[in-house]
Every structure is written in C-alpha cells, then in structure tokens.
C-alpha positions, 0 to 999 in steps of 0.5 A, a space after each residue: 502412464 497416461 496417454 498424453 505422457 505416452 504420446 510425448 515419449 512416442 518417437 517419430 521418424 522426424 525426431 528419433 529412431 522408430 520404436 516397433 513392438 512385435 507381439 510374438 504370441 509364443 513368449 517362451 520361444 519354444 515353437 520353431 514355426 513361430 520362430 520362423 515367422 519372427 525371423 522373416 518379419 524381423 529381417 524385413 523390419 531391419 531392412 526397411 528401418 535399419 536405425 529402428 529399435 525393434 522389440 519383441 514381447 517375451 518371457 525371456 529377453 536373453 533368449 530372444 537376443 540369443 536368437 535375434 541379436 539385433 532385436 530387443 526383448 521386452 518382458 510384460 513386467 518391465 518397468 522401463 520397457 524401452 530401456 537399452 538391453 542389459 549387459 546380460 542380454 548383449 552377452 546372450 546375443 554373442 553366445 547364441 541360443 544353443 548356450 543360452 537356451 537351457 539356462 533361460 528355460 531353467 529360469 522360466 520353469 523356476 519362475 512358474 513354480 514359484 508363482 504356482 506355489 501359493 495356488 497349490 498350497 490353497 488347493 491342498 488346504 481346500 482338499 484337506 478341509 473337504 476330506 475332514 468335513 466329508 464334503 464332495 469335490 465341486 463339479 467341474 464346469 468349463 471355464 469358458 462357461 463361467 469365467 468373464 473375459 478379462 478386459 482390464 489393465 494389461 501388465 505394465 511392461 506390455 502396456 507401456 511398451 505399446 503406448 510408447 511405440 511407433 508401430 505395433 505388429 501382432 505376428 502371425 499364428 493360430 492363436 485367435 481361436 476358441 482353442 486358445 481363449 486366454 491368448 486370444 483375449 490377451 492379444 486383443 487387449 494389447 491391440 485395443 490398448 495400442 489403438 486407443 493410445 493412437 499407435 498404428 497396429 497391424 496383424 500379419 500372417 494370421 490364421 483366424 478361427 475357429 471362433 465360435 464362442 459368442 463372447 470372443 466374437 463380440 470382443 473381436 468385433 470391439 477391437 479388430 475394426 480399429 486395426 490398420 491392416 490385417 493380413 491373413 495366412 489363409 482365405 478359407 476361414 479368416 475373411 468370414 470371421 473378419 466380415 462378421 466382426 465388421 472389419 472393413 474389406 480394404 483393411 484385409 489381405 490374404 497373403 499366405 504364411 510369412 514362414 514360407 519365405 524362410 522355407 523357400 530359401 532352404 530349397 534344393 534342386 534335387 528331389 529328396 529321398 527321405 520321409 519327414 515325420 512329426 506327430 502332434 499330440 496335445 489337448 487341442 490335438 488329441 490322439 489315442 494311444 492306439 492311433 499313435 501306435 498305428 501311425 508309427 507302424 504306418 510311417 515305419 512301413 512306408 520308409 521300409 517300402 521305399 527304402 527311405 530314411 525316417 527324419 523326425 522333425 520337431 516344431 513344438 519344443 515346449 515341454 518337449 511336446 513333439 519330441 515325446 510324441 514323435 521320437 518313440 515312433 521312429 525307433 525300430 526303423 532301419 534308417 533313422 536320421 538323428 533329430 536336430 538338437 533343441 535351440 537351433 535356428 528354424 532355417 536348420 529345420 527347413 534344410 532338413 525338410 529339403 532332404 525329404 520326398 514326402 512329409 507326414 505331419 500333425 504340425 502345421 508349420 512343418 507342412 508349411 516348410 515342406 509345401 514351400 519347397 515343393 514337397 508333398 504333405 500328408 497332414 494328420 488331424 484329429 480336431 476342427 482346429 487342425 482341420 481349419 489350419 490344414 485345409 486353409 493351407 491346402 487351399 493356398 497351395 492348391 495341391 500337394 496336401 492330403 488330409 488324413 483324419 486320425 479318427 477315420 475307422 479305415 485309418 489303417 488303410 487310408 494313411 499308408 495309401 496317402 503316404 504312397 500316393 504322395 511319394 509317387 506324385 512328388 515329382 509332379 507337384 514340385 514346381 507348381 507348389 514352388 510357384 504358389 510359394 513365390 506368389 505368397 511371398 510376393 503377397 506377404 511382402 506387398 502386405 508388409 509395404 502397407 504395414 510400413 506405410 502405417 508409420 507415416 500417419 497416426 492410427 485412424 479411427 475405427 471404420 465402424 463404432 463398436 455399437 455397430 458390431 456384434 452385441 456383447 454377450 454378458 458374462 453369466 452371474 
C-alpha cells in the first residue's frame, strides 16, 4: 500500500470514527507493569473518544481482547489489520484472560517452535560438518558490533495499521535502550513509518536509556525529532538523551509513569503489615546464585523480625521469569501469602501491594505500584539499566526508595538495614509519596490532553532535518 492509498483510507473525525494504534512493546502481554500502563491509557482513550476504534499491536489478539474487551488486537502479520475482530476474539472478550491465557500462550509457543525449527536444523548441520572436518567453532562476536541496524520494511500488518491510523501512540516502557537493541530499532522503525505517512505520533510514559550505542543514538536522532510529543516517566536520563537527538524542548514533557494512576486507585487507609517481595533475575539483571540465597535469607529474616507475612508479587510472567526467581526464596518463612495466579488484571497486584508496609523488589513496576500508594521500597539492582530505572523513579517521588546494589560486598549488612529502615519510616513517608503520585497523575493527564490535540491536525514536519542530527555511524563491513 502506498502513502496516497493509506491517506485515502485514513479516517478523520469528520468522516468516520478515529483509528488509534497503540504500540505496546510487550506483544505477548506477559508483563503486569506493561499491562497496567496499557489499562490506564486505553481507559483514557475510551473516555476521550468513545466511538473510536482503538487497536493494540500484539502477537495474541485473542488475549488482548480478553484483557481489554473494548480494544482490538492487531498482529504484525495481519493482511487487513483494521478488519473487524473475529468471532474468536469477540468470544475471548467474554471469557477473560484467566481462561484465554493458557490457550493463547500454548499457541504462541508452538508458533515460535515452528519458526525456530529451520534455524535449529541449519545450526545442527553446521555443527556436524565442523565435527567431521575437525574445524573449530567460530569465535563469538557480540551482535551489536557486527549486525547492521535493520531499517527496511516493517511487517505488513504493523506497517498498514500505522499508515491507516488517525494517531499512533507508543506506550511507556524501558525499551528504548542499549539493553533491548532489537526492540529499540523495531519501535523507531514503526514511528518513522507512521510519521513519514503523515500520521501524528506520540510517545508517552517513556523511560529512555541508557542509550550509549552510537548507532542507536544516530537512529534515534533520525526519528524522534519527527514525533509530535514525547512524555517521559523520569527526568534524570530522558531529557538529556532527547536533547542529544535534537528533539525540540517544547515537544518534551516529564510526567511520571502512567501506571501510577492505576496503583494509586488501589490504595487503602490503614498502613499494611506485610512485606512484598520480587527478585528479578535476567540477562539484563544478572544475579549470582550466592547473592540470590543471601537476598532470600534477608527477606525471610526481616519478615520474622517484624512478625510480617511475606507476599510474593509477580510482575514479569514471560517464561515465569519472576516466579522462578521469587517463589523459592519465600519458602520456609513462617507466614507466606500465596501468589496470585497468572493472567490476573494488574489492579489485583496493586491491591495486594496495598496490604504491604514495605516492598523489596528488583522489578521496576512493583516499585511504582508501591510508591504510588505511599509504601516505601527497597530497590534491588545489579546493572546500569536498573540503576537508571530506579534512580529516575526515586527522583520523581523524592523519597521512600532505597537503592541497594546486589554487587555490594557488604550486602549481607546493607540489605537488612535498608529493609528495617523502610519499615520504621513507612508512616512518615506515606502521605508525601501519595502527594507526589497525585502530581504525576495530573501531569500525565495533561500530557494526554496534548496527545489528543494531535488528532486535530496532520503531523507536522520535523523540527530539524536529519542532516542536523548526530551523524550516522556506518555498519562495519
């Protein structure tokens, strides 16, 4: 589809209901923090445009519909992305995520295995040839040093959906970063495609960086100045990254995380008596087995000292990530609250957080859920990526978050001290944290008003040309 055809098919408020496309970043819908941001954003959109068609890019349109019955899921492979939802998707909207989720996940896993099978067969053949010919395996070279940044055509579904939209909104997240290179490039490609088709684009609730890869910097500088509005969830790293990309200051706002509104509404009057806990272990958040064991002992000991129940709180469900690293560590504690099942709405997790006096977490959005309700946080980090996330969040709330580095040689002492201090200060920080949450909710809603205004006019040209941006770094030969 060319741009002229797409423009003819793009609805306007004067002709037919708006089409609003949401780039959600987490296509499997397995992260409860991302789902919380999506829930808030979709509610705002439905309130503002009750007749609009609102769609979300996802690998599972049925699961999307199960979580959000008024929204439509669009797959990147859809040939007619804005076609009405299928009968199966409509049925999923009635059944809900608890029923649809396991079936949808099984289908996604099967699709991935089928896609990976040819690559695995080729890799096995190469390995067999090396063994027969007694050749050494090639040395591992980081992909970021050799692979070119893909800037070619998008998948047909996402490209067509964006070009036929009235507005494209890239939802908040920490995916424009060196730690998630492929995601960064994919989102920037989609944003550029929409902007070049004349579709207004906004990025909201964004946690940018660290972004030190010169090629990613150059790509961001090519694309981001074209965007109508960029709302940041923190003011520590994001503004400097956007300034480096030559994004006009009047197009940048610092609002806080959009999930704050959902968590704030789950607050209760009385101070909780539990200790919430989640340990994140991943390639971007490495934690040794020795440190994992130490963290488990510290939280169990703190629960015993304060006669508190331990509450495992799961944010990342992809491949049971947080369950595998968290649940073994609460076993053996005298009082453990059973974890919520998979496929629950994120508001249910926020309500569990409300029962806590303190939250100890390596998951960013669990810290958001706690601070938004006035609950102090002990934040566990082992990487610059998570340092940036938690320090940015701490600056937005002003107090109530204690950062604990998991590579601290004195961790055995610093972690128990931090938990105890958070327990003691919980009554003091409660109202100031809630006041900061209200301020950020107001700022986020004001930013959404500016996003809504983008639908009144066609996207404008970039503030600067890409010739004035950071130079493109050539890919190595």
